C-alpha positions in Angstrom: -29.7 33.4 166.6 -27.7 33.2 163.1 -28.0 30.8 160.0 -25.1 28.4 158.6 -23.9 30.2 155.2 -25.9 28.2 152.7 -29.1 29.2 154.6 -27.8 33.1 154.6 -27.5 32.2 151.1 -30.7 31.4 150.2 -32.0 34.2 152.8 -30.0 36.7 149.7 -32.0 35.7 147.2 -35.1 35.5 148.9 -34.3 39.1 149.6 -33.6 39.5 145.8 -37.2 38.4 144.9 -38.6 40.4 147.6 -37.1 43.8 145.9 -38.1 42.5 142.2 -41.5 41.9 143.8 -42.0 45.4 145.1 -41.0 46.5 141.5 -43.2 44.5 139.6 -46.1 45.6 141.8 -45.9 48.9 141.5 -45.0 49.1 145.3 -41.3 51.1 144.5 -40.1 53.2 141.4 -36.7 53.5 140.4 -34.2 53.2 142.9 -35.9 53.8 146.0 -37.0 51.2 148.6 -35.3 48.4 150.6 -36.0 45.3 152.3 -34.5 43.5 155.4 -34.0 40.0 157.3 -32.4 39.1 160.6 -29.6 36.7 160.3 -28.9 37.7 164.1 -29.6 39.6 167.1 -26.9 42.3 166.5 -26.8 41.6 162.6 -29.1 41.3 159.5 -28.8 41.1 155.7 -30.3 44.1 153.3 -30.5 45.3 149.9 -28.0 48.1 149.3 -26.4 50.2 146.2 -23.7 49.4 145.0 -21.6 51.5 142.0 -24.0 50.1 139.4 -27.7 50.8 141.0 -29.9 50.1 138.2 -33.2 50.3 140.6 -35.3 47.6 142.5 -36.4 45.4 139.6 -32.5 45.0 139.1 -31.6 43.9 142.3 -29.5 41.0 142.5 -27.7 39.1 144.8 -24.4 41.0 145.5 -26.9 44.0 146.1 -27.6 41.7 149.6 -24.6 42.1 152.3 -24.3 41.4 156.0 -24.3 44.2 158.5 -24.8 45.1 162.3 -27.4 47.3 163.0 -25.3 50.0 163.0 -24.3 49.4 159.6 -21.3 47.7 159.5 -19.5 44.8 158.1 -17.6 43.2 156.0 -19.2 44.1 152.9 -17.6 45.1 149.1 -15.7 48.4 149.2 -18.3 49.7 146.8 -21.2 48.9 148.6 -23.3 51.3 150.8 -26.1 50.9 153.4 -28.9 52.5 152.9 -29.1 56.5 154.1 -32.1 55.2 155.7 -31.0 51.9 157.8 -32.3 53.1 161.0 -35.7 52.1 159.6 -34.7 48.2 159.6 -32.2 48.7 162.6 -34.8 50.2 165.3 -37.6 47.9 164.8 -35.6 44.8 165.1 -34.1 46.5 167.8 -37.2 47.3 169.4 -38.6 44.1 168.6 -37.1 41.0 168.9 -40.0 39.0 167.5 -39.2 40.7 164.2 -37.5 39.1 161.8 -38.2 41.1 158.2 -38.6 44.4 157.6 -39.8 46.0 154.3 -40.2 49.7 153.3 -41.4 50.9 150.6 -43.2 54.2 148.3 -46.5 52.7 147.2 -47.6 55.6 145.5 -51.2 55.1 146.3 -50.6 54.6 149.8 -48.1 58.4 150.0 -51.6 59.8 148.2 -53.7 58.6 150.3 -51.8 59.9 153.5 -51.2 62.7 152.5 -54.7 63.1 151.6 -55.5 62.0 155.7 -58.3 59.5 154.5 -59.2 57.0 157.2 -57.7 53.7 157.0 -61.0 51.7 157.0 -61.9 47.9 156.6 -64.2 49.6 153.6 -63.8 46.4 152.0 -64.2 42.2 153.4 -63.9 39.3 151.2 -62.4 41.7 148.6 -59.0 41.3 150.5 -59.6 40.2 153.2 -55.8 40.5 154.7 -56.1 44.3 154.0 -59.9 44.2 155.8 -58.0 42.6 159.0 -55.1 45.0 159.1 -57.4 48.0 159.0 -60.0 46.3 161.5 -57.3 45.9 164.0 -55.8 49.4 163.2 -53.0 50.7 160.7 -51.3 53.7 162.1 -49.5 56.5 160.7 -46.4 58.4 161.5 -46.9 62.1 160.9 -43.9 62.9 159.4 -42.4 62.8 156.1 -38.8 63.4 156.8 -36.1 60.8 155.7 -35.3 58.7 158.1 -31.5 58.6 158.2 -30.9 59.1 162.0 -31.4 56.7 165.2 -34.1 59.6 167.2 -36.3 59.8 163.5 -36.2 55.5 163.2 -37.1 55.6 167.1 -40.5 57.9 166.7 -41.6 55.8 163.7 -41.0 52.1 165.6 -43.1 54.1 168.8 -45.3 54.9 166.3 -45.4 51.2 164.6 -45.8 49.9 168.3 -47.1 46.2 168.1 -49.1 46.3 164.3 -47.4 44.3 161.2 -47.7 47.6 159.6 -47.1 52.2 160.0 -47.9 54.5 157.0 -45.6 56.9 156.8 -47.0 60.0 155.6 -46.1 61.7 152.2 -43.2 59.0 152.1 -44.5 55.5 152.1 -45.0 52.3 154.8 -42.6 49.9 156.8 -44.3 46.5 157.1 -42.1 43.6 159.3 -42.8 40.3 159.1 -42.1 37.5 162.3 -40.7 33.8 162.6 -38.7 32.1 160.2 -36.7 34.8 157.8 -37.3 33.7 154.8 -41.1 33.2 155.8 -41.0 36.5 157.1 -40.3 38.4 154.4 -43.0 37.4 152.3 -45.0 38.0 155.1 -44.0 42.0 154.9 -44.2 42.0 151.3 -47.8 40.8 151.7 -48.7 43.2 153.9 -47.2 46.0 152.6 -49.4 45.0 149.2 -52.8 44.5 151.7 -52.1 48.5 152.4 -51.6 49.1 148.9 -54.8 47.4 147.6 -56.7 49.3 151.0 -55.1 52.6 149.7 -55.8 52.4 146.0 -59.6 51.1 147.2 -60.1 54.4 149.6 -58.8 56.6 146.9 -60.9 55.2 144.0 -63.7 55.8 146.7 -62.9 59.1 147.9 -62.8 60.4 143.7 -66.4 59.8 143.4 -67.2 61.8 146.6 -68.6 59.4 148.5 -68.0 59.0 151.8 -65.6 56.3 153.2 -67.7 54.0 155.7 -66.4 51.0 157.5 -68.2 47.4 156.9 -70.1 46.3 159.7 -68.3 44.2 162.2 -70.4 41.0 161.9 -69.3 41.1 158.3 -65.8 41.2 159.6 -66.6 38.2 162.0 -67.5 36.1 159.1 -64.3 36.5 157.3 -61.9 33.6 158.1 -58.1 33.7 159.0 -57.2 32.0 155.8 -53.8 31.2 157.5 -50.2 31.7 156.1 -50.5 28.9 154.0 -53.1 31.0 151.3 -52.0 34.6 152.7 -48.4 33.9 152.5 -47.1 31.4 151.1 -49.8 30.8 148.1 -49.2 35.1 147.6 -45.3 34.6 147.2 -45.7 32.0 144.5 -48.0 34.2 142.5 -46.0 37.3 142.8 -42.6 35.6 141.8 -43.9 33.5 139.1 -45.0 37.5 138.2 -41.3 38.3 138.8 -40.0 35.8 136.4 -42.6 36.8 133.7 -43.0 40.8 133.5 -39.4 41.4 135.4 -36.0 41.7 133.6 -34.4 38.1 132.9 -31.2 39.4 134.6 -30.1 36.5 136.7 -30.4 36.5 140.0 -27.1 36.4 140.6 -26.0 39.1 138.1 
């Protein structure tokens, strides 16, 4: 799979917006977290860091460059891939159908994972994507290590398995998307948001002292699959509108 230059430029802008969405929604803080999209069997676009790093809320197109799965490419001399590039490269190596990867540090997800709260479908119609993710299983990688090496990333990827998201205990989460890379970026972001919503609700319930109880299977059965037009496309329009109105006025091309 290879995309024409014009498509790659549009995809770079999609990654920029995804980074800003993560910041506006609180899924990342300051300068941590990154988003990638596959551009070929052995290549990806990824949000890295330049010499004037200002954080994900201020991401611009120049922060997104194309490299191979080992992090090599024709990139600006003062630009660097994230230290946790293996998170992205090992998922892409292991799962050819994956075309986007999001790594974020949602504080609620970190807290829920450290508290070892179970990832249960405790809500239904309130957040259908979150309920379905939890019902089908949200795996947890039990380590809190910085994933800078392939062997650690391979362990994390094994925990992810064929699921769309994995929680990293005391660290954050990794969410993936499939299909057209632009769609996949939005899909991975919305999946990360769903897990964050579940974590915040679980923490609020746990704080009352009440036990976390999954909703009945018959209620799960009544939750419709609203499809990507609603769960991804409509949600993405909302999220990018939030970026426009709540985020910094920094142009995408700085």
